C-alpha angles and dihedrals in degrees: 000000000000119000129225124191111220113198109200135153093202116070133132129324079044113097129190131067100304094071099048104077099058098028088058097036093052089052090072101037096088093057086056096051101266128111114212114227104191120202111193144150127279117225093358125179100253118180089222133009128214114180090184089074089070085079089070094059104104119224091242091064119104108208119197118190124192129182116263130203113215129177096229097105089059090046093051093046091050092050095040093245121152115255089235093059119097124236106239121237124239096018091293111181108195100162113033133059092220139003119265129218093271092056090048092051090047091053091049091051092047093050098044105033103031104058123206090359146321092287094063091107088066095061100080098043090045092053090049093050096042095046089061094039095051093051089057097036108030123204130199097223143004128224121191118190126199157234105082084058092198084086088068091052090056091051093044092058093045091049091052095045099042103025094231116156109257134201116199105207116198115199087175133010123267113219091008095057114124098249097042093104091049090067093083092228124191117228089255093053092045090053091050093051091051093045093052091044092053092048091055094045095048101038100046116099088229135001119214130184139174102245144031099242091049088051090056091050093051090049089052087056095052110283120128126221097346113207118227116216107164129211117262148179130279131223088268083097115069118219094245124197120241109294139163112258109251111272114229141164093267133046103233132202118182136195114197118196142027120338109192125184093270091055093054104124100212097177092047091059089049090051091052090049093050094047092049093188107188101211096046134115134181116200119200108195116188139022108346123191118234090240088066091052090050092051091051090051092045090057093045094235100125089120090062097047131074118188115204125184123238115305127200113269092243088065095051094084092058092046090053091050089055090058129084095200130016120222126216119189113194123207109268093221137115091271094050094120090061097049108114105165120201093233090068089072093050087050089054092049091055091060092226118137113261123221109193126187110207145072112346089212098045133107094269090054090049093055094043090050092048092051097037088226108137148315135301118206127191117251092251103037099105094161092057090047090055092047094049094045090051092047092054090043093053091050089050092051091049091047090240099120105113135178132213130153103243114232087231087069094063094083086069096060113123090237092058093043091051088057089055090052092048091053088053093048092048090050097051095047092047091050094044 
């Protein structure tokens, strides 16, 4: 069996979206002739933890953990945060209405002194450890997955030193990511980010990303012929036959996952307020920014909205089955067309209709159109939001809302996507 080293910061007990792609992808590598050798951090600062995900680590996996030094203890001490509290991902602000001067200084320090990210101190010790390990335990290929993009810097050095084929896998962009310009970068720091990004994109044997718009962006920054292998869904979701969606006392729409400030769908909340449907509930499951809570209060729709903290991934399936429609709020940022969040594919696997708020010509819209699985509405089209919500509501009232996983969705199963990745790995080692 061939061996592939996967360099990833996120691995169980990490929860959240960052862990899903390579935890699930590695699950199906052994059945395609590749053993995953996972290099990850020991005692890392994960925004959320989900021990249940350990069940998805296949016995064939070799998992190597090495200590990591992160600056979060200094950050917490500076801000007066308890050591036991988690640092939220994606600039989530759950407690305060606005950032104070300490938060602003912390962001400036993070952007200008921790390049490309807060895990940069782990690059040098990881290279030292892995250089020795790989000489004693050879692998056929290396995959680095970011963010955090420090993982790519580890792989870049190993690739150069040991001449092992290397795939740089981008789950999100680097300098095109939505919060990049919130980092308050100096010109010097900005140049360094772009220089390191270009080195990764031009020196990797192959660059892979999760969506078509992101691929174009990476090519604009120096990559050649970027391969798109999207995220997908696992076999947690049974391929159910056509069935009527469970009738209940309340018409329920659910959003599962992080909602940061830039995902706050202002017009959607206004649409809900104006419709004022009595037997209607919106469930927000996961980390929810305080700006979202404030918008809900501003529109006087608290009675329609239930906010639920993060739940383990093994409970997500049941929560989706309790919902009549699944909501997807896309980041309202310059790179919105390229946002192709992993939860979309789990939504598709559930068979529930998807109502997405975002660009009608973006990657999410492309997948929803290909799979005939729902509707995408522009950020500002409140009238269409109201019309689509009412259409789903009327079907619910008439007991005509049905669910079936469209056969067009099957290409996005993790098992099929792993086969695509294996074809790529076989190609790069054969051409090396």
